[in-house]
C-alpha positions as CSV (number, residue, x, y, z in Angstrom):
1,M,-72.4,-19.0,-27.4
2,H,-74.1,-22.0,-29.0
3,L,-73.8,-23.5,-32.5
4,G,-75.3,-26.8,-33.5
5,E,-72.6,-29.1,-34.8
6,N,-74.8,-31.0,-37.3
7,N,-77.4,-28.5,-38.3
8,D,-77.2,-26.0,-41.1
9,I,-77.9,-22.4,-40.4
10,S,-80.7,-20.6,-42.0
11,V,-80.9,-16.8,-42.7
12,N,-84.3,-15.8,-44.0
13,D,-84.5,-19.3,-45.6
14,W,-81.1,-19.1,-47.1
15,L,-79.0,-22.0,-46.0
16,I,-75.4,-21.9,-44.7
17,S,-74.0,-25.4,-44.6
18,Q,-71.6,-26.9,-42.1
19,E,-69.2,-27.2,-45.1
20,D,-69.4,-23.5,-45.7
21,I,-68.6,-22.9,-42.0
22,S,-65.6,-25.3,-42.1
23,N,-64.2,-23.5,-45.2
24,E,-64.6,-20.2,-43.4
25,M,-62.9,-21.3,-40.2
26,Q,-59.4,-20.8,-41.7
27,Y,-59.9,-17.0,-41.5
28,H,-60.8,-17.0,-37.8
29,Q,-58.2,-17.6,-35.2
30,A,-59.5,-18.5,-31.8
31,E,-58.5,-20.3,-28.6
32,T,-60.6,-23.3,-29.3
33,P,-62.0,-25.0,-32.5
34,E,-65.5,-24.4,-31.1
35,A,-64.8,-20.6,-30.8
36,A,-63.3,-20.5,-34.3
37,R,-66.4,-22.4,-35.7
38,Y,-68.7,-19.9,-34.0
39,A,-66.8,-16.9,-35.3
40,A,-66.9,-18.4,-38.8
41,A,-70.6,-19.0,-38.6
42,E,-71.3,-15.5,-37.2
43,S,-69.2,-14.0,-40.0
44,L,-71.2,-15.9,-42.7
45,V,-74.5,-14.9,-41.1
46,I,-73.5,-11.2,-41.1
47,R,-72.3,-11.5,-44.7
48,E,-75.6,-13.0,-45.8
49,L,-77.6,-10.4,-43.9
50,L,-75.7,-7.6,-45.7
51,K,-76.0,-9.4,-49.0
52,Q,-79.8,-9.7,-48.6
53,R,-80.2,-6.1,-47.4
54,A,-78.1,-4.8,-50.3
55,G,-80.5,-6.7,-52.7
56,E,-83.5,-5.1,-51.0
57,A,-81.9,-1.6,-51.3
58,E,-80.9,-2.3,-54.9
59,I,-77.3,-1.6,-54.2
60,S,-74.8,-3.6,-56.3
61,I,-71.3,-2.4,-57.2
62,Q,-69.5,-3.8,-60.2
63,T,-65.7,-3.8,-60.5
64,E,-64.3,-4.6,-63.9
65,G,-67.6,-6.0,-64.9
66,K,-68.0,-8.3,-61.9
67,Y,-70.1,-8.1,-58.8
68,D,-67.9,-6.7,-56.0
69,E,-69.2,-7.9,-52.6
70,E,-66.9,-5.8,-50.4
71,A,-67.6,-2.6,-52.4
72,T,-71.3,-3.4,-52.3
73,F,-71.2,-3.8,-48.5
74,S,-69.3,-0.6,-48.2
75,A,-71.8,1.3,-50.3
76,L,-74.7,-0.2,-48.3
77,I,-73.1,0.8,-45.0
78,E,-72.4,4.3,-46.3
79,A,-76.0,4.7,-47.3
80,E,-77.6,3.3,-44.3
81,V,-75.3,3.9,-41.3
82,Q,-75.3,7.4,-40.0
83,V,-72.0,8.3,-38.2
84,P,-72.1,11.7,-36.4
85,E,-68.9,13.8,-36.6
86,S,-66.9,14.2,-33.4
87,S,-67.1,17.8,-32.2
88,D,-64.2,19.9,-31.0
89,E,-65.7,19.8,-27.5
90,E,-65.7,16.0,-27.5
91,C,-62.1,16.0,-28.7
92,K,-61.0,18.4,-26.0
93,R,-62.8,16.5,-23.3
94,Y,-61.0,13.3,-24.4
95,F,-57.7,15.2,-24.4
96,D,-58.3,16.5,-20.9
97,N,-59.3,13.1,-19.6
98,N,-56.3,11.2,-21.1
99,P,-53.3,13.5,-20.7
100,Q,-50.9,10.5,-20.5
101,R,-51.6,9.5,-24.1
102,F,-50.5,12.8,-25.5
103,C,-46.8,13.3,-24.7
104,S,-43.7,13.4,-26.8
105,A,-41.5,10.4,-26.7
106,A,-39.2,9.9,-23.8
107,I,-35.5,10.2,-24.9
108,I,-32.3,9.0,-23.2
109,E,-28.7,9.6,-24.0
110,A,-26.6,6.7,-22.9
111,R,-23.2,4.9,-23.2
112,H,-22.6,1.2,-22.8
113,I,-20.0,-1.5,-22.8
114,L,-21.3,-4.8,-24.2
115,L,-19.8,-7.9,-22.8
116,A,-21.1,-10.4,-25.4
117,A,-22.3,-13.9,-24.4
118,P,-24.7,-16.0,-26.5
119,A,-28.0,-16.6,-24.7
120,H,-27.5,-20.4,-24.8
121,D,-23.9,-20.4,-23.5
122,I,-24.2,-20.5,-19.7
123,D,-20.5,-20.6,-19.0
124,A,-19.9,-17.6,-21.2
125,R,-22.7,-15.6,-19.5
126,V,-21.3,-16.3,-16.1
127,I,-17.9,-15.1,-17.1
128,A,-19.4,-12.0,-18.8
129,K,-21.3,-11.1,-15.7
130,K,-18.3,-11.4,-13.5
131,T,-16.3,-9.2,-15.8
132,A,-19.1,-6.6,-15.9
133,L,-19.3,-6.5,-12.1
134,A,-15.5,-6.0,-11.9
135,L,-15.6,-3.1,-14.4
136,I,-18.6,-1.5,-12.6
137,R,-16.6,-1.5,-9.4
138,K,-13.8,0.2,-11.1
139,L,-16.1,2.8,-12.7
140,A,-17.8,3.4,-9.4
141,V,-14.6,5.1,-8.3
142,S,-14.3,7.2,-11.4
143,T,-16.1,7.0,-14.8
144,D,-13.2,8.9,-16.6
145,S,-11.9,5.6,-18.0
146,F,-15.3,4.5,-19.5
147,A,-14.2,5.3,-23.1
148,D,-11.0,3.3,-22.7
149,L,-12.8,0.4,-21.1
150,A,-15.3,0.4,-23.9
151,E,-12.6,0.3,-26.5
152,E,-10.9,-2.6,-24.7
153,H,-13.9,-4.7,-23.8
154,S,-17.0,-3.8,-25.7
155,A,-18.3,-6.1,-28.5
156,C,-20.5,-3.2,-29.9
157,P,-19.3,-1.0,-32.7
158,S,-20.1,2.0,-30.4
159,K,-16.8,1.3,-28.7
160,K,-15.2,3.5,-31.4
161,T,-17.1,6.4,-30.0
162,G,-16.6,5.8,-26.3
163,G,-19.6,3.5,-26.1
164,S,-22.1,6.2,-27.1
165,L,-25.5,5.0,-28.2
166,G,-26.6,8.5,-28.9
167,Q,-30.3,9.4,-28.3
168,L,-32.6,6.5,-27.8
169,S,-36.4,6.5,-27.9
170,K,-38.7,3.7,-27.1
171,G,-38.7,1.1,-29.8
172,S,-35.2,1.9,-31.1
173,T,-33.5,-1.0,-29.3
174,V,-34.4,-4.5,-28.0
175,E,-37.2,-4.6,-25.5
176,E,-35.3,-6.1,-22.5
177,F,-32.6,-3.4,-22.8
178,E,-35.1,-0.6,-23.2
179,R,-37.3,-1.7,-20.3
180,Q,-34.4,-1.4,-17.9
181,V,-32.5,1.6,-19.3
182,F,-35.5,3.9,-19.5
183,A,-36.1,3.4,-15.8
184,L,-32.6,4.6,-14.9
185,Q,-31.6,7.9,-13.5
186,P,-28.6,9.7,-15.0
187,G,-25.3,8.3,-13.9
188,L,-23.6,4.9,-13.8
189,C,-25.9,1.8,-13.4
190,H,-24.4,-0.2,-10.6
191,T,-25.7,-3.5,-11.9
192,P,-25.1,-5.1,-15.3
193,I,-28.1,-5.0,-17.6
194,E,-28.7,-8.5,-19.1
195,T,-30.0,-9.0,-22.6
196,R,-30.0,-11.7,-25.2
197,Y,-26.7,-10.3,-26.4
198,G,-24.9,-10.5,-23.0
199,F,-24.3,-8.0,-20.2
200,H,-24.2,-4.2,-20.6
201,I,-22.5,-1.7,-18.4
202,V,-24.5,1.5,-18.8
203,I,-24.1,5.2,-18.1
204,V,-27.1,7.3,-18.7
205,D,-26.0,10.9,-19.5
206,R,-29.6,12.3,-19.9
207,N,-33.1,11.0,-19.3
208,A,-35.7,13.3,-20.7
209,A,-39.3,12.4,-19.9
210,G,-41.9,12.9,-22.6
211,Q,-43.5,16.4,-22.6
212,P,-47.2,17.1,-22.9
213,L,-48.3,17.9,-26.4
214,P,-50.6,20.9,-27.1
215,F,-54.2,20.0,-28.0
216,E,-54.0,21.7,-31.4
217,L,-51.2,19.3,-32.4
218,V,-53.1,16.1,-31.6
219,K,-56.7,17.3,-32.3
220,D,-56.9,15.6,-35.7
221,E,-55.5,12.3,-34.2
222,I,-58.2,12.4,-31.4
223,S,-60.9,13.2,-33.9
224,S,-60.0,10.2,-36.1
225,Y,-59.8,7.9,-33.1
226,L,-63.2,9.1,-31.7
227,Q,-64.7,8.9,-35.2
228,H,-63.6,5.3,-35.5
229,Q,-65.1,4.4,-32.1
230,V,-68.4,6.0,-33.1
231,K,-68.4,4.2,-36.5
232,Q,-67.8,0.9,-34.8
233,R,-70.7,1.4,-32.4
234,A,-73.0,2.5,-35.2
235,L,-72.0,-0.6,-37.2
236,R,-72.7,-2.9,-34.3
237,N,-76.1,-1.3,-33.8
238,Y,-76.9,-1.7,-37.5
239,L,-75.9,-5.3,-37.5
240,Q,-77.9,-6.1,-34.4
241,R,-81.0,-4.5,-36.0
242,L,-80.5,-6.6,-39.1
243,M,-80.2,-9.7,-36.9
244,A,-83.3,-8.8,-34.9
245,E,-85.4,-8.3,-38.0
246,A,-84.2,-11.5,-39.7
247,S,-85.4,-15.1,-39.2
248,I,-82.2,-16.9,-38.2
249,S,-82.0,-20.5,-37.0
250,G,-79.2,-23.0,-36.2
251,I,-77.1,-20.5,-34.2
252,D,-77.6,-18.7,-31.0
253,L,-76.6,-15.1,-31.6
254,D,-76.9,-13.8,-28.0
255,Q,-73.2,-13.1,-28.2
256,A,-73.6,-11.1,-31.4
257,K,-73.5,-7.9,-29.4
258,S,-69.8,-8.1,-30.0
259,A,-70.2,-8.5,-33.7
260,H,-67.5,-6.6,-35.6
261,I,-66.9,-6.0,-39.2
262,Q,-63.9,-4.3,-40.8
């Protein structure tokens, strides 16, 4: 990408100043200031192209008596960008090619004993881990005492129900606990699970993998997704055509193939 640092940008003889670009930069997060400046400039160019094309098409939307730029752009795009509907055949093909995306959520039923230790307290965490290992050795002989040990040692309110966490699905607990527990097979985990809260002794009672969902249940979701993809491609093509037909100076838009508008 290339953007002159000292030159204004011209779009069909309409000037976009460096001050305009600097003011726009606050809305564009990027890894470097140069990338943010380019993204801001590209956005202003696109906005100006749409504004000029709306004028040519005599499209102007008023909201509460004032010119509404966003509504005008939406009306312009609706009028000039053709977006074909996704067919049932296309949806079914996507469904068949991506079976892993269409499953019910995995669910586990688990019990735990939380030996609490603050993340910053190294000494407390060492003690908590040693205690966890000792309790695991005891439970490895027999798990019959799990509820009693939870009542005695756990810092979690679940100790009142034998340490039961009930049914868990992904996203229902902290990431570091979830990542480890969902990988377990039913039974006692023979190593403590470490999280920001301390160390957990875990028994998995049931681990039910997600089940494939029928096509009819997810067809609308697939159709919406594919329609969004088609619309984005159509918008990019439309913007590229506007750029190709315009006289633009002060910015190299070779990278504009990735241009994106919301």
